[in-house]
PyMOL Python script that loads the backbone (N, CA, C, O; Angstrom):
from pymol import cmd

cmd.read_pdbstr("""\
ATOM      1  N   MET A   1       0.844  -1.179   0.000  1.00  0.00           N
ATOM      2  CA  MET A   1       0.000   0.000   0.000  1.00  0.00           C
ATOM      3  C   MET A   1       0.888   1.240   0.000  1.00  0.00           C
ATOM      4  O   MET A   1       1.782   1.374   0.835  1.00  0.00           O
ATOM      5  N   ASN A   2       0.640   2.120  -0.919  1.00  0.00           N
ATOM      6  CA  ASN A   2       1.349   3.393  -0.943  1.00  0.00           C
ATOM      7  C   ASN A   2       0.601   4.407  -0.094  1.00  0.00           C
ATOM      8  O   ASN A   2      -0.626   4.494  -0.142  1.00  0.00           O
ATOM      9  N   LYS A   3       1.345   5.157   0.672  1.00  0.00           N
ATOM     10  CA  LYS A   3       0.743   6.218   1.482  1.00  0.00           C
ATOM     11  C   LYS A   3       1.097   7.549   0.838  1.00  0.00           C
ATOM     12  O   LYS A   3       2.272   7.867   0.650  1.00  0.00           O
ATOM     13  N   LEU A   4       0.087   8.313   0.507  1.00  0.00           N
ATOM     14  CA  LEU A   4       0.296   9.607  -0.124  1.00  0.00           C
ATOM     15  C   LEU A   4      -0.167  10.704   0.816  1.00  0.00           C
ATOM     16  O   LEU A   4      -1.221  10.592   1.441  1.00  0.00           O
ATOM     17  N   PHE A   5       0.613  11.754   0.912  1.00  0.00           N
ATOM     18  CA  PHE A   5       0.295  12.887   1.764  1.00  0.00           C
ATOM     19  C   PHE A   5       0.072  14.121   0.902  1.00  0.00           C
ATOM     20  O   PHE A   5       0.705  14.282  -0.141  1.00  0.00           O
ATOM     21  N   THR A   6      -0.824  14.981   1.339  1.00  0.00           N
ATOM     22  CA  THR A   6      -0.913  16.303   0.722  1.00  0.00           C
ATOM     23  C   THR A   6       0.321  17.085   1.165  1.00  0.00           C
ATOM     24  O   THR A   6       1.039  16.650   2.065  1.00  0.00           O
ATOM     25  N   ASP A   7       0.569  18.226   0.545  1.00  0.00           N
ATOM     26  CA  ASP A   7       1.715  19.042   0.954  1.00  0.00           C
ATOM     27  C   ASP A   7       1.615  19.419   2.430  1.00  0.00           C
ATOM     28  O   ASP A   7       2.593  19.316   3.172  1.00  0.00           O
ATOM     29  N   ASN A   8       0.428  19.855   2.851  1.00  0.00           N
ATOM     30  CA  ASN A   8       0.240  20.225   4.261  1.00  0.00           C
ATOM     31  C   ASN A   8       0.379  19.020   5.176  1.00  0.00           C
ATOM     32  O   ASN A   8       0.966  19.119   6.254  1.00  0.00           O
ATOM     33  N   GLY A   9      -0.157  17.888   4.750  1.00  0.00           N
ATOM     34  CA  GLY A   9      -0.053  16.669   5.542  1.00  0.00           C
ATOM     35  C   GLY A   9       1.391  16.248   5.738  1.00  0.00           C
ATOM     36  O   GLY A   9       1.782  15.831   6.828  1.00  0.00           O
ATOM     37  N   TRP A  10       2.186  16.358   4.674  1.00  0.00           N
ATOM     38  CA  TRP A  10       3.599  15.985   4.770  1.00  0.00           C
ATOM     39  C   TRP A  10       4.350  16.941   5.698  1.00  0.00           C
ATOM     40  O   TRP A  10       5.187  16.514   6.493  1.00  0.00           O
ATOM     41  N   LYS A  11       4.048  18.228   5.591  1.00  0.00           N
ATOM     42  CA  LYS A  11       4.690  19.205   6.485  1.00  0.00           C
ATOM     43  C   LYS A  11       4.377  18.882   7.942  1.00  0.00           C
ATOM     44  O   LYS A  11       5.251  18.960   8.806  1.00  0.00           O
ATOM     45  N   GLY A  12       3.123  18.520   8.208  1.00  0.00           N
ATOM     46  CA  GLY A  12       2.740  18.135   9.562  1.00  0.00           C
ATOM     47  C   GLY A  12       3.482  16.895  10.018  1.00  0.00           C
ATOM     48  O   GLY A  12       3.955  16.826  11.152  1.00  0.00           O
ATOM     49  N   TYR A  13       3.583  15.912   9.129  1.00  0.00           N
ATOM     50  CA  TYR A  13       4.271  14.663   9.464  1.00  0.00           C
ATOM     51  C   TYR A  13       5.742  14.920   9.797  1.00  0.00           C
ATOM     52  O   TYR A  13       6.268  14.375  10.767  1.00  0.00           O
ATOM     53  N   VAL A  14       6.393  15.740   9.000  1.00  0.00           N
ATOM     54  CA  VAL A  14       7.800  16.082   9.256  1.00  0.00           C
ATOM     55  C   VAL A  14       7.926  16.850  10.573  1.00  0.00           C
ATOM     56  O   VAL A  14       8.858  16.614  11.342  1.00  0.00           O
ATOM     57  N   TYR A  15       7.003  17.755  10.830  1.00  0.00           N
ATOM     58  CA  TYR A  15       7.007  18.505  12.091  1.00  0.00           C
ATOM     59  C   TYR A  15       6.905  17.549  13.277  1.00  0.00           C
ATOM     60  O   TYR A  15       7.657  17.667  14.243  1.00  0.00           O
ATOM     61  N   TRP A  16       5.964  16.598  13.197  1.00  0.00           N
ATOM     62  CA  TRP A  16       5.763  15.666  14.307  1.00  0.00           C
ATOM     63  C   TRP A  16       6.995  14.801  14.540  1.00  0.00           C
ATOM     64  O   TRP A  16       7.263  14.394  15.670  1.00  0.00           O
ATOM     65  N   GLN A  17       7.750  14.515  13.474  1.00  0.00           N
ATOM     66  CA  GLN A  17       8.965  13.711  13.627  1.00  0.00           C
ATOM     67  C   GLN A  17       9.972  14.402  14.533  1.00  0.00           C
ATOM     68  O   GLN A  17      10.715  13.741  15.260  1.00  0.00           O
ATOM     69  N   THR A  18      10.000  15.722  14.492  1.00  0.00           N
ATOM     70  CA  THR A  18      11.007  16.447  15.271  1.00  0.00           C
ATOM     71  C   THR A  18      10.453  17.110  16.518  1.00  0.00           C
ATOM     72  O   THR A  18      11.191  17.319  17.480  1.00  0.00           O
ATOM     73  N   GLU A  19       9.166  17.445  16.523  1.00  0.00           N
ATOM     74  CA  GLU A  19       8.628  18.261  17.611  1.00  0.00           C
ATOM     75  C   GLU A  19       7.574  17.583  18.481  1.00  0.00           C
ATOM     76  O   GLU A  19       7.382  17.974  19.632  1.00  0.00           O
ATOM     77  N   ASP A  20       6.891  16.574  17.948  1.00  0.00           N
ATOM     78  CA  ASP A  20       5.762  16.005  18.686  1.00  0.00           C
ATOM     79  C   ASP A  20       5.708  14.494  18.466  1.00  0.00           C
ATOM     80  O   ASP A  20       4.866  13.992  17.721  1.00  0.00           O
ATOM     81  N   ARG A  21       6.612  13.783  19.122  1.00  0.00           N
ATOM     82  CA  ARG A  21       6.730  12.341  18.932  1.00  0.00           C
ATOM     83  C   ARG A  21       5.468  11.591  19.367  1.00  0.00           C
ATOM     84  O   ARG A  21       5.150  10.541  18.807  1.00  0.00           O
ATOM     85  N   LYS A  22       4.755  12.115  20.350  1.00  0.00           N
ATOM     86  CA  LYS A  22       3.545  11.454  20.836  1.00  0.00           C
ATOM     87  C   LYS A  22       2.495  11.387  19.719  1.00  0.00           C
ATOM     88  O   LYS A  22       1.892  10.337  19.494  1.00  0.00           O
ATOM     89  N   THR A  23       2.283  12.493  19.031  1.00  0.00           N
ATOM     90  CA  THR A  23       1.335  12.524  17.918  1.00  0.00           C
ATOM     91  C   THR A  23       1.826  11.637  16.780  1.00  0.00           C
ATOM     92  O   THR A  23       1.031  10.939  16.151  1.00  0.00           O
ATOM     93  N   LEU A  24       3.120  11.658  16.513  1.00  0.00           N
ATOM     94  CA  LEU A  24       3.689  10.830  15.453  1.00  0.00           C
ATOM     95  C   LEU A  24       3.442   9.348  15.733  1.00  0.00           C
ATOM     96  O   LEU A  24       3.095   8.598  14.821  1.00  0.00           O
ATOM     97  N   LYS A  25       3.614   8.923  16.968  1.00  0.00           N
ATOM     98  CA  LYS A  25       3.376   7.521  17.320  1.00  0.00           C
ATOM     99  C   LYS A  25       1.917   7.141  17.107  1.00  0.00           C
ATOM    100  O   LYS A  25       1.625   6.050  16.617  1.00  0.00           O
ATOM    101  N   LYS A  26       0.999   8.035  17.471  1.00  0.00           N
ATOM    102  CA  LYS A  26      -0.427   7.765  17.266  1.00  0.00           C
ATOM    103  C   LYS A  26      -0.741   7.656  15.777  1.00  0.00           C
ATOM    104  O   LYS A  26      -1.445   6.740  15.352  1.00  0.00           O
ATOM    105  N   LEU A  27      -0.224   8.584  14.993  1.00  0.00           N
ATOM    106  CA  LEU A  27      -0.469   8.567  13.556  1.00  0.00           C
ATOM    107  C   LEU A  27       0.073   7.287  12.930  1.00  0.00           C
ATOM    108  O   LEU A  27      -0.598   6.664  12.107  1.00  0.00           O
ATOM    109  N   THR A  28       1.267   6.899  13.313  1.00  0.00           N
ATOM    110  CA  THR A  28       1.869   5.682  12.783  1.00  0.00           C
ATOM    111  C   THR A  28       1.026   4.464  13.135  1.00  0.00           C
ATOM    112  O   THR A  28       0.833   3.579  12.301  1.00  0.00           O
ATOM    113  N   LEU A  29       0.525   4.414  14.359  1.00  0.00           N
ATOM    114  CA  LEU A  29      -0.342   3.314  14.777  1.00  0.00           C
ATOM    115  C   LEU A  29      -1.615   3.282  13.930  1.00  0.00           C
ATOM    116  O   LEU A  29      -2.019   2.215  13.467  1.00  0.00           O
ATOM    117  N   TYR A  30      -2.248   4.432  13.723  1.00  0.00           N
ATOM    118  CA  TYR A  30      -3.470   4.498  12.916  1.00  0.00           C
ATOM    119  C   TYR A  30      -3.213   4.056  11.475  1.00  0.00           C
ATOM    120  O   TYR A  30      -4.043   3.370  10.878  1.00  0.00           O
ATOM    121  N   LEU A  31      -2.072   4.444  10.918  1.00  0.00           N
ATOM    122  CA  LEU A  31      -1.741   4.032   9.553  1.00  0.00           C
ATOM    123  C   LEU A  31      -1.547   2.520   9.469  1.00  0.00           C
ATOM    124  O   LEU A  31      -1.968   1.895   8.496  1.00  0.00           O
ATOM    125  N   LYS A  32      -0.915   1.934  10.479  1.00  0.00           N
ATOM    126  CA  LYS A  32      -0.724   0.480  10.496  1.00  0.00           C
ATOM    127  C   LYS A  32      -2.059  -0.245  10.609  1.00  0.00           C
ATOM    128  O   LYS A  32      -2.295  -1.228   9.907  1.00  0.00           O
ATOM    129  N   ILE A  33      -2.933   0.234  11.489  1.00  0.00           N
ATOM    130  CA  ILE A  33      -4.252  -0.384  11.660  1.00  0.00           C
ATOM    131  C   ILE A  33      -5.043  -0.293  10.358  1.00  0.00           C
ATOM    132  O   ILE A  33      -5.665  -1.269   9.940  1.00  0.00           O
ATOM    133  N   TYR A  34      -5.020   0.856   9.725  1.00  0.00           N
ATOM    134  CA  TYR A  34      -5.738   1.045   8.464  1.00  0.00           C
ATOM    135  C   TYR A  34      -5.205   0.093   7.394  1.00  0.00           C
ATOM    136  O   TYR A  34      -5.984  -0.507   6.654  1.00  0.00           O
ATOM    137  N   ALA A  35      -3.884  -0.046   7.309  1.00  0.00           N
ATOM    138  CA  ALA A  35      -3.284  -0.935   6.314  1.00  0.00           C
ATOM    139  C   ALA A  35      -3.704  -2.384   6.566  1.00  0.00           C
ATOM    140  O   ALA A  35      -3.986  -3.119   5.619  1.00  0.00           O
ATOM    141  N   GLU A  36      -3.747  -2.795   7.824  1.00  0.00           N
ATOM    142  CA  GLU A  36      -4.174  -4.154   8.161  1.00  0.00           C
ATOM    143  C   GLU A  36      -5.642  -4.369   7.791  1.00  0.00           C
ATOM    144  O   GLU A  36      -6.005  -5.430   7.283  1.00  0.00           O
ATOM    145  N   MET A  37      -6.477  -3.374   8.044  1.00  0.00           N
ATOM    146  CA  MET A  37      -7.898  -3.484   7.714  1.00  0.00           C
ATOM    147  C   MET A  37      -8.093  -3.606   6.206  1.00  0.00           C
ATOM    148  O   MET A  37      -8.947  -4.363   5.745  1.00  0.00           O
ATOM    149  N   GLU A  38      -7.302  -2.862   5.445  1.00  0.00           N
ATOM    150  CA  GLU A  38      -7.408  -2.916   3.987  1.00  0.00           C
ATOM    151  C   GLU A  38      -7.029  -4.288   3.459  1.00  0.00           C
ATOM    152  O   GLU A  38      -7.641  -4.781   2.512  1.00  0.00           O
ATOM    153  N   MET A  39      -6.022  -4.908   4.065  1.00  0.00           N
ATOM    154  CA  MET A  39      -5.579  -6.227   3.616  1.00  0.00           C
ATOM    155  C   MET A  39      -6.625  -7.297   3.910  1.00  0.00           C
ATOM    156  O   MET A  39      -6.767  -8.256   3.150  1.00  0.00           O
ATOM    157  N   LYS A  40      -7.350  -7.136   5.002  1.00  0.00           N
ATOM    158  CA  LYS A  40      -8.351  -8.130   5.392  1.00  0.00           C
ATOM    159  C   LYS A  40      -9.647  -7.990   4.602  1.00  0.00           C
ATOM    160  O   LYS A  40     -10.342  -8.977   4.362  1.00  0.00           O
ATOM    161  N   GLY A  41      -9.968  -6.781   4.205  1.00  0.00           N
ATOM    162  CA  GLY A  41     -11.286  -6.583   3.631  1.00  0.00           C
ATOM    163  C   GLY A  41     -11.282  -6.067   2.281  1.00  0.00           C
ATOM    164  O   GLY A  41     -12.345  -5.860   1.696  1.00  0.00           O
TER     165      GLY A  41
END
""", "prot")
cmd.dss("prot")
cmd.show_as("cartoon", "prot")
cmd.util.cbc("prot")
cmd.orient("prot")
């Protein structure tokens, strides 16, 4: 599965990598759950 970000979404993702690790961990978890759901259904 390819994950595509809008320009703003990517800027937010890069920001979270350096400034807000807690949000980054949540986002990463949600992306993994979504990918697993897509594979099952």
